[in-house]
N, C-alpha and C positions, 0 to 999 in steps of 0.2 A: 748612461754609459753601460755597456754590457761587457762581458768577459772578452769577447772578440776585439772590442775597442782597446782593452788593456794589452792584449797580445799585439795588436797593430802598433800601439805606442812603443812597446819594447822593441819591436822590429825596426821601427823608424829611428828610435834613439840609438840603437846599436848598429844599424846599417847592415853591411855585408858580413859582419863578424858573427851573426847568428841567423839560423834558418827560422822560418815561421813555425815549424814543428817543434823545434827546441824552445822557442819563446813560449809556445802554448804549453809545453811540458813544464817550464819554469813557473808560469803563472798558476797552473793547476797544482803544482807541488806546494806553492805558498798557501793556496787556499786550503788544501788538504791538511797541511801542518797547523793552520789556524783552527780548523774544525776539530782536529784531534785534541789540541790544547784546551779548547773551550769545553769539549766533551769530558775532559778530565778535571774540569773545574778551575783551570789556570786562568790567570789574567794576562791579556796581551796588551802591552804598552808600546805604541809606535810613536817615538818622540816627535813632537811638533805636528802630529796628526791626530792622535786620540787614543783612547783606552777602550778595549772590549772586555767585558767580564760577564759572568753568568750569575744571575740573582734568582733566588727562589720566588715563585709566584704563589700568592695566597689562594686558598679556596674562596670561591665567590658564588654569587647567584646572578645569573643572566636571564634574559627573556628571549624566547623564540619570536622573531619579528612577525612571522605569519600568524601564529596562534595567540601570542601574548603569554603563553604558558611559561612558568618559571623553570629554569634548567640549572642544575648545579654544575659549577665549573670546578674540576678537580685541581689540586695543587700541582705545580710543575716548576719548570725552570725556564727563564727567558734570557736571551742574550741582550745586553745593554751596551750602548756606545756613548761615550762621553767625548765630545770633540776637544782637541787641543786648542791652544791660543791662536794658532795660525788659521785654523778652520773657523773659529768663532768670529774672527775679524773679517770674514768674507762678506 
């Protein structure tokens, strides 16, 4: 599923009460708000769906697959998702 599929689902669900451009703006607004919240280190909890949060990633050592040379991986942050009970039961 891609973002366009989500926009189409909103338009289908709401019918004539919303235009495709307004549905696209609504979906984009939700995604932007989620990105901003995660960038600020906030946790996003969507009941019965799941939880998004940002966790620190440790420094590590990897390998270049072509040369086999060791490469250091700098510390950073990664977005994690933990599905809710309804998603786990699929």
